[in-house]
C-alpha positions in Angstrom: 74.6 138.2 82.2 76.5 139.6 79.2 79.1 136.8 79.6 76.3 134.2 79.9 74.6 135.5 76.8 77.8 135.6 74.7 78.8 132.1 75.8 75.4 130.8 74.8 75.4 132.6 71.5 78.9 131.3 70.6 78.5 127.7 71.7 74.7 126.9 72.3 75.0 123.2 72.1 77.9 123.0 74.4 76.1 125.0 77.1 73.0 122.8 76.6 75.0 119.6 76.8 77.0 120.9 79.8 73.8 121.6 81.7 73.1 117.9 81.8 76.5 116.9 83.1 75.4 116.7 86.7 72.4 114.5 86.1 74.4 111.4 87.0 74.4 112.6 90.6 71.0 114.4 90.7 68.7 111.7 89.1 69.5 108.6 91.2 69.5 110.5 94.6 66.4 112.6 93.8 64.5 109.6 92.5 65.4 107.4 95.5 64.3 110.0 98.0 61.1 110.8 96.1 60.1 107.1 95.8 60.5 106.7 99.6 58.4 109.8 100.3 61.3 111.6 101.9 61.0 114.7 99.6 58.3 116.3 97.5 59.4 115.8 93.9 57.5 118.9 92.6 58.9 121.2 95.2 62.3 119.8 94.6 62.2 120.5 90.8 60.6 123.9 91.3 63.0 125.2 94.0 66.2 123.6 92.6 65.3 125.0 89.2 64.9 128.5 90.7 68.2 128.1 92.5 69.9 127.0 89.2 68.6 130.2 87.5 69.7 132.4 90.4 73.1 130.8 90.7 73.8 131.1 87.0 72.9 134.8 87.0 74.8 135.7 90.2 78.0 133.6 89.8 78.2 133.5 86.0 79.8 130.0 86.0 78.2 126.5 85.6 77.8 126.0 89.3 75.8 122.9 90.3 72.8 122.7 92.6 73.2 119.2 94.0 71.6 117.0 96.6 73.3 116.9 100.0 74.8 113.5 99.7 75.4 112.8 103.4 71.8 113.9 104.3 70.4 111.7 101.5 72.4 108.7 102.4 71.5 108.8 106.1 67.8 109.5 105.3 67.7 106.4 103.1 69.7 104.3 105.6 67.6 105.3 108.6 64.4 105.6 106.7 63.7 109.1 108.0 60.3 110.9 107.6 60.0 113.8 105.2 60.0 116.2 108.1 63.2 114.8 109.5 64.9 115.1 106.1 63.8 118.7 105.9 65.0 119.3 109.4 68.4 118.1 108.5 68.6 120.5 105.6 67.4 123.4 107.7 69.9 122.6 110.4 72.8 122.6 108.0 71.5 125.9 106.5 71.5 127.5 109.9 75.1 126.4 110.7 76.4 127.6 107.3 74.6 130.9 107.6 76.3 131.6 111.0 79.7 130.7 109.6 79.2 132.9 106.5 77.7 135.9 108.3 80.4 136.0 111.0 83.2 135.7 108.4 84.5 132.5 110.0 84.2 130.6 106.7 86.8 132.9 105.1 89.2 132.1 107.9 88.6 128.4 107.5 89.4 128.8 103.7 92.7 130.6 104.4 93.7 128.1 107.1 93.3 124.9 105.2 96.4 123.9 103.1 95.8 123.6 99.4 97.0 119.9 99.2 94.2 119.0 101.7 91.6 120.8 99.6 92.9 119.1 96.4 92.9 115.8 98.4 89.2 116.2 99.1 88.6 116.9 95.4 90.6 113.9 94.3 89.0 111.7 96.8 85.5 112.9 95.9 86.3 112.3 92.2 87.6 108.8 92.7 84.6 108.0 95.0 82.3 108.9 92.1 84.2 106.6 89.8 84.0 103.8 92.4 80.3 104.4 92.9 79.7 104.3 89.1 81.7 101.0 88.9 79.6 99.5 91.7 76.4 100.4 89.9 77.6 99.1 86.6 79.1 95.9 88.0 75.6 94.8 89.0 74.3 94.8 85.4 74.1 91.6 83.4 76.2 90.9 80.3 73.1 90.4 78.2 69.5 91.4 78.5 66.8 92.9 76.3 67.4 96.4 77.5 70.1 99.1 77.6 71.2 98.0 81.1 74.0 95.5 80.1 77.7 95.4 80.1 77.8 95.5 76.3 75.9 98.8 76.3 78.2 100.1 79.0 81.2 99.4 76.9 79.6 101.0 73.9 78.6 104.1 75.8 82.1 104.4 77.3 83.7 104.1 73.9 81.5 106.8 72.5 82.2 109.1 75.5 86.0 108.6 75.4 86.1 108.9 71.7 84.7 112.5 72.1 86.9 113.1 75.2 89.1 115.7 73.4 85.9 117.4 72.1 84.1 118.4 75.3 81.8 120.7 73.4 80.4 117.8 71.4 76.9 117.2 73.0 77.5 113.6 73.9 75.7 113.9 77.2 72.7 115.6 75.6 72.5 112.6 73.1 72.7 110.2 76.0 70.0 112.0 77.9 67.6 112.0 75.0 68.2 108.3 74.4 67.8 107.6 78.1 64.5 109.5 78.3 63.1 107.8 75.2 64.0 104.5 76.7 62.3 105.4 80.0 59.2 106.7 78.3 58.9 103.5 76.3 58.8 101.5 79.6 56.4 103.9 81.3 54.3 105.1 78.3 51.6 106.8 80.5 52.0 110.5 80.3 52.1 112.1 83.8 49.2 114.4 84.6 49.7 117.9 83.4 48.6 120.8 85.5 49.8 123.6 87.8 51.6 122.2 90.8 52.3 124.7 93.6 54.7 123.8 96.4 53.0 123.0 99.7 54.2 124.2 103.1 55.1 121.3 105.4 53.3 121.9 108.8 54.8 121.4 112.2 58.3 121.2 110.8 60.0 123.1 113.6 59.6 120.1 116.0 61.7 117.9 113.7 64.6 120.3 113.0 66.8 119.2 115.9 66.0 115.5 115.5 66.6 115.6 111.7 69.9 117.6 112.1 71.3 115.1 114.6 70.2 112.1 112.6 71.4 113.2 109.1 72.7 116.8 109.2 75.8 116.7 111.4 77.8 114.6 109.0 76.9 117.0 106.2 78.6 120.0 107.7 82.2 119.2 106.8 81.2 117.9 103.4 79.4 121.2 102.7 82.2 123.3 103.9 84.9 121.4 102.1 83.3 120.1 98.9 80.4 122.5 98.4 82.1 125.8 99.3 85.9 125.8 99.6 86.6 123.2 96.9 84.1 124.8 94.5 86.0 128.1 94.8 89.4 126.5 94.2 88.0 124.3 91.4 86.5 127.3 89.6 90.0 128.9 89.6 91.5 125.8 88.0 88.8 125.2 85.4 87.8 128.8 84.6 90.9 130.9 85.3 89.6 133.9 83.2 86.4 134.2 85.3 86.2 135.8 88.7 85.8 133.0 91.2 82.9 133.1 93.7 83.9 134.0 97.3 83.5 131.3 100.0 81.2 133.7 101.8 79.0 134.1 98.8 78.8 130.4 98.2 78.1 129.8 101.9 75.2 132.4 101.9 73.9 130.7 98.8 73.8 127.3 100.4 72.2 128.7 103.5 69.5 130.6 101.5 68.6 127.6 99.4 67.9 125.3 102.3 66.3 127.9 104.7 63.7 128.7 102.0 63.0 125.5 100.2 63.1 122.9 102.9 59.9 124.3 104.5 58.1 123.2 101.4 59.5 119.6 101.3 62.2 120.3 98.7 65.3 118.1 98.8 68.2 119.6 100.8 70.7 121.0 98.3 74.2 122.5 98.1 76.8 123.4 95.5 79.4 120.7 94.6 82.8 120.6 93.0 81.8 117.3 91.3 78.9 119.0 89.6 81.0 121.9 88.5 83.6 119.5 87.1 81.0 117.4 85.3 79.2 120.4 83.7 82.5 121.9 82.6 83.7 118.5 81.2 80.6 118.3 79.0 80.9 121.8 77.5 79.5 124.3 80.0 81.6 127.5 80.4 79.1 130.0 81.8 76.0 130.4 83.9 73.8 130.0 80.8 74.1 126.2 81.1 72.6 126.0 84.6 70.0 128.7 83.7 68.8 126.4 80.9 68.7 123.4 83.3 66.8 125.5 85.9 64.1 126.6 83.4 63.6 122.9 82.4 63.4 121.8 86.0 61.0 124.6 86.9 58.7 123.8 84.0 58.7 120.1 84.8 58.0 120.8 88.5 55.1 123.2 87.8 53.6 121.1 85.0 53.9 117.4 85.9 52.8 115.4 88.9 54.3 112.5 91.0 54.2 110.0 88.1 57.3 111.8 86.8 59.3 109.8 89.3 58.5 106.6 87.3 60.3 108.1 84.3 63.3 109.0 86.3 63.4 105.6 87.9 63.6 103.9 84.5 66.5 106.0 83.2 69.2 103.5 82.1 71.8 102.7 84.7 74.3 102.2 81.9 74.1 105.9 80.7 74.0 107.3 84.3 76.9 105.2 85.4 79.2 106.2 82.5 78.3 109.9 83.1 79.1 109.6 86.8 82.4 107.8 86.0 83.5 110.6 83.6 82.5 113.3 86.0 84.7 111.6 88.7 87.7 111.5 86.4 87.3 115.2 85.6 87.1 116.1 89.3 90.1 113.9 90.3 92.2 115.3 87.5 92.6 118.7 89.3 95.2 117.0 91.5 97.6 117.1 88.6 98.1 120.9 89.1 99.1 120.6 92.8 102.7 121.4 92.3 102.4 123.6 89.2 99.5 126.0 89.0 97.7 125.5 92.4 96.4 128.8 93.9 99.1 128.9 96.7 101.8 128.4 94.1 100.4 131.3 92.0 100.2 133.5 95.0 103.9 132.8 95.9 104.8 133.4 92.3 103.3 136.9 92.4 105.0 137.7 95.7 108.4 136.6 94.4 107.9 138.2 91.0 108.8 135.0 89.2 108.0 133.8 85.7 104.9 131.5 86.0 106.5 128.9 83.8 109.4 128.5 86.3 107.5 129.0 89.5 107.1 125.5 90.7 110.7 124.5 90.1 112.0 127.7 91.8 109.6 127.8 94.7 109.3 124.1 95.7 112.2 121.9 96.7 112.0 118.3 95.8 111.2 117.4 99.4 108.4 120.0 99.6 106.9 118.9 96.3 107.0 115.3 97.5 105.3 116.2 100.9 102.5 118.1 99.2 101.8 115.2 96.9 101.8 112.8 99.9 99.5 115.1 101.9 97.0 115.2 99.0 97.2 111.4 98.5 96.7 110.6 102.2 93.7 112.9 102.4 92.1 111.4 99.3 92.9 107.8 100.4 91.3 108.3 103.9 88.2 109.9 102.3 87.8 106.9 99.9 88.7 104.3 102.5 86.3 105.5 105.2 83.7 106.9 102.7 83.7 110.1 104.8 85.1 113.5 103.8 85.4 114.6 107.4 87.7 111.7 108.2 89.7 112.5 105.1 90.0 116.1 106.2 91.0 115.2 109.8 93.6 112.6 108.5 95.1 115.2 106.1 95.3 117.8 108.9 96.9 115.4 111.3 99.6 114.5 108.7 100.2 118.2 108.0 100.6 118.9 111.7 103.1 116.0 112.0 105.1 117.5 109.1 105.1 121.0 110.7 106.1 119.6 114.1 109.0 117.8 112.5 110.1 121.1 110.8 110.0 122.9 114.2 112.0 120.2 115.9 114.6 120.2 113.0 114.9 124.0 113.3 115.4 123.8 117.1 118.0 121.2 116.7 119.8 123.3 114.1 119.9 126.3 116.4 121.5 124.2 119.2 124.2 122.8 116.9 127.4 124.8 117.3 129.3 125.3 114.0 132.7 123.6 114.1 134.5 126.6 112.7 133.5 128.7 115.8 135.0 126.1 118.1 138.4 126.0 116.2 
């Protein structure tokens, strides 16, 4: 908490602006699910706000509390009931809890090659930019609103003009403009009162059905992008802070869903994209997500369902540009693959080498090229099939092929008799 306090005291506006960096992912998914009656908006704001506060205190970094994207996409695609959506979140929570409690999640983290982890991060980042482009491409060139290509270009120019000043509160300004725009279209003030989360009855009979319909595909995404990738990304972005353990992150994801989903709250997880976005827009500590959590908690307790109307009218232009920028930030972590990646740093420490010379001394040209190819293939498969599990399996398959080739080459070298021994 001391670090959070000091960071907020030194750069208050940066922490506030950074707290809004993940809205580009949160708002559209939460709004879509709430409009379809698949989640309870008040429970979602209350519980996700509490989880933001708890995460900020425990981890001390701007760790995001995001929607489970695979669950949300399948719920919307299959038009699931609220109970089925909650069942999917509970099912994922149970699986992650078992993996974390048994320590298997630590073994998974150690076994997965770093190029594959970075490939998942790069693929997820580029997927965000593609999704942002898809949203923005549907806008007209001219209209009497903020949702036009001209406004997109203007917002992009402003954002990239302040790119080298991440602590400048660009996103905070965008958010205030967007909310003012939304309120102008829905001027009716939502009913103010005390809204307490309601328990969802008979939920146990929907857990298996919801998990099979929408939760199974979320497991690899949660393991890779919400737990393992978050740990490695925190090392890249905040090298001076102690990174969260994969067990701690796993227990956090399990706790969030095994408590909140029984009250109709949206299934949530942590995400490397959210961490990258909040860091990009100025957040450097847990203070940023604590601020966001307090705001969400107050909104959830004070306002009713009409709040969805405001969120629905938030300009696509501003959301799209924010998502695009967050994707670029996440994808950029691939640039450190052959220089300061965690496995490179570990080998540097073992060999006792100078960090500035580590990559050139530890990696041959062939090994560096293979690592880059492995990361690229993993990211490409994820983007092409729109599925992180397929990207992961493709990366692992390519890695196994490379290792099999190395084994065969070693065996062939042993069988070869040196010419000087025959003379």
